[in-house]
N, C-alpha and C positions, 0 to 999 in steps of 0.2 A: 857244349850244344843242350845238356839235360839243363844248367841254368838259367839259360835263355826260357828254354818252354816253363820254367820253373817263373820265373818273371812275367812271363805273359799269361799266366794260368792267376796268379795272383792280381795282376793285371784288371782280367776281366771281373774276377771275385769283385772286387772292390768299385767298379762302373756298373755291375750289373744291380737293379732293384734286390733288396734285402727278400726272398721270397720267403715267406712265412711267417714273418714280423710284421708286415706293414697291417694285413688282415685284425690280428688281435689289436692290436692300435686301435685301429678304426673303430675294433666294438667296443673296448675300452673307453675312448672318449666319447663315444654316444649315450654308453649308459652311463655315464660319469655327466651329463646334461642336467641342468634342474628343471624341474617340472614347468611346463610352458606360462600354467596359469592364466586369468581372462587376459587376453591384449586385445590390440588395436591397429591395423597400421594399413596408413594409406599405398596405395597402387595406383601409378598411373602408367595407362595402358593405351594401346595405339593396335588396330588392326584392321586388315586387309582380308578381303574378301570375293572371289571371281568364281563364276560356275557357268556352264556351258554344255549345252545337248546335241549333239552329234555337229562341233566343231562351231556352231553359234552362240553370240553371248546368250548367256540365261538368266544372271543374275548380277548385284556387285554389292558389296557391304565396306564402305570405309568407316572407321568412329573412333575418335581418340578421347579420353575423360580420365575420368578419377572414381573408383572403388575405394570398400575399405573390406580386410578383412581380419579373420583375430580368431583367438579361443576361447569356449568358454569354462567355468568353472570347473566342470566334467572332462575337461578336454576335450570337446568338440568343435571342429571349425565352423565358422560360418564365415558369409561373405555377404554383403551387402549387393542392392541393385548398383549396376552404373549408373553414377551422379545424373547422367544425361536422360537416363530411364526414369528415374525414382522420382523428376519434374513432372512427369506426363501423369495426367489422372486418369485412372483405368477404372472408369464406371460400367457397368451396364454389357452388351455385346462389342469385342473386339473386331476388325479384321487380326488373321493368325499374321503372325509375325511372318516376315519375309526367309528363304531360305537360310540367307547370310547372318541375318539374325540367332535365328535358332542354333546355327552352327557355336555364335560368339557363344551366348545362354549358358549352351551345355559347357565350352569351354571353361567359362570362369563362376562354374559350377563347385559347392563349396567340397565335393569331392575331388577335385581336377585342383584348387588349391593350396591341397591340404602341404603341399610340401612346400609352401610359399610361406604359411602361418605358423607349420610346426615341422621341419624338414627332418628334424633329428626321430621322429617316432614314424615319420616314412620310410628313413634311409633303414632304420633298424627291421622294419617290416620286410622292405625290399634284400637286406641282407638274409632274411629267412628264409624267405619263399624262393632264391636262387641261388643255383652253385657258381662257384668263385670257374672261370675258365682259364682266365691265366694272369699274369701280372708283366706287364710293358714301362719302359720309361716314357717319358714324355718325349714330343719331336723336340729336337736339336734347338734351343732357342725358346723353345714354348716352355719353360717349366725352371724349378731352382734345386739346387742338388737333393736327393733325399725324398724327392717328390715320385710316387708312383701313380700307375692307372692299374686298377682293378677292372678286367674285363668279364662281363658276364652277358651270357647268352640271352637274348632277347626277341625274338621274333614275331613279326606281327600276325596276326591272323588272317588263316586263310580264306581268301572268299569262299563263300558257297558254289558248287556246282564242277560238273565233270570238264575240268581242263585239257587240251591238246598237248599244250605244253605249259609248265609251271617252275619259273627258275625263284627263289632265295638268294638275294642279292646281299642284303647284310638282315642283319637282328642282333643286335648289343647294346649294354649298357655301359659305358665306361666312368667311371668314378676314379677321379684325380683324389690324392692324397697326400699331407704332409708327411714328412717322417714320426710326427709326433702323432699321428693318428687326424688330424684336423683334415677334415673334407674340404675342398677347393672349388670342384666344379663336379655336376653327371649332366654327361650328355647322353640321350638316347636315338640310334640311327637306325633304321627300318627300312627295308625297298626290297620289291618282288617285280615282277613281270610275269605275265603269263599270257595265251589264248585260245580260245576256249576252239578254234577251227583254226586251220592254216587260212583262212579268208576274211574273218572279223571274226568280232569278240577280244579286243585286248583291255588285257587290267593293268594296273600299273599303281606303283607306290613309291614316293619317297620321301617321309618322313623324318625330321630330327629335329631335338627338343635341346633344349640348355639351359641348366640352372646354374647358377653361378651363388656363390657361400663366399660370405668372410666374417669378420670379425676374432673377436676373443674368444676363449672357452666358455666363458659366461655370457658374453652377446651374441653367439656366433647363431648367424641366421641367412637367408635365402635373401639376395638383394636385386638377382635379376634374371628373366625369364626369357627364353625365347625360342619361337617354333614356326618352323617352314614345313609347309604343306604341299606336296601335291600330288593330286588319284586323279585315277582314269578307272572308273568301273564300264567299260562296252560302250556306253552314247554316251556317256554322262562324264564329266570332268570337273574340277576343283584344284582352285590356286587359291592357299591363304598363308598368309603372315600375320605371326601375332606378338607384341614386345611387351612385357609388363617390367617397370622399374618399382621396386620395394620400397618404403621410405622405413625407418626406424619406430622399433615398439613406441608404444601409447600407454 
């Protein structure tokens, strides 16, 4: 009986993630990355945005095109205007952009695209700011031997107001890492639901973002970004999807 128990314990230890070893390997990988330096990368994007007020369609914005991102000599992130918008001559008084265009402009600002231009620096800041919650193995059939998912708590900001009920359904960042510390992907999931009263005032959020990384240690970079957003703030609701495919460094 003791032999059987020992075999089971050893087997479970071998199949479980190597707790405490993945995080130092990850930090070592990120700290060993060479400075990004001045770079330029193309980004093919596709965006879809719909908004409504009291259930009635309010606005819709769809666009696909190309923009460019990169870093300066000082390490700052820059982002060009989307190619379609860059061709428009902006002189004198112009009409304010629609709601969907405003949302997209914020989504492609340099601060939002930093994880595409310089993922190493972004992940280092993320690890310094967040406390590791747990380690988990990838789902069956969705990973290679030795890969581990580092889970960090990351709840969405709660809307202002006095809520009758408010429940956080999800709030975490999941960083998938190889055994040698190479990041594979970063997924952020945030969701909540609340009501101002039993009769009106529903608030709801479902947000999922995924960054996909690939390449060798010397040429490691972000190659894809996806965002899916569903939000309701009482009378107003938004549905949005954004996908970006990042080209090679130039």
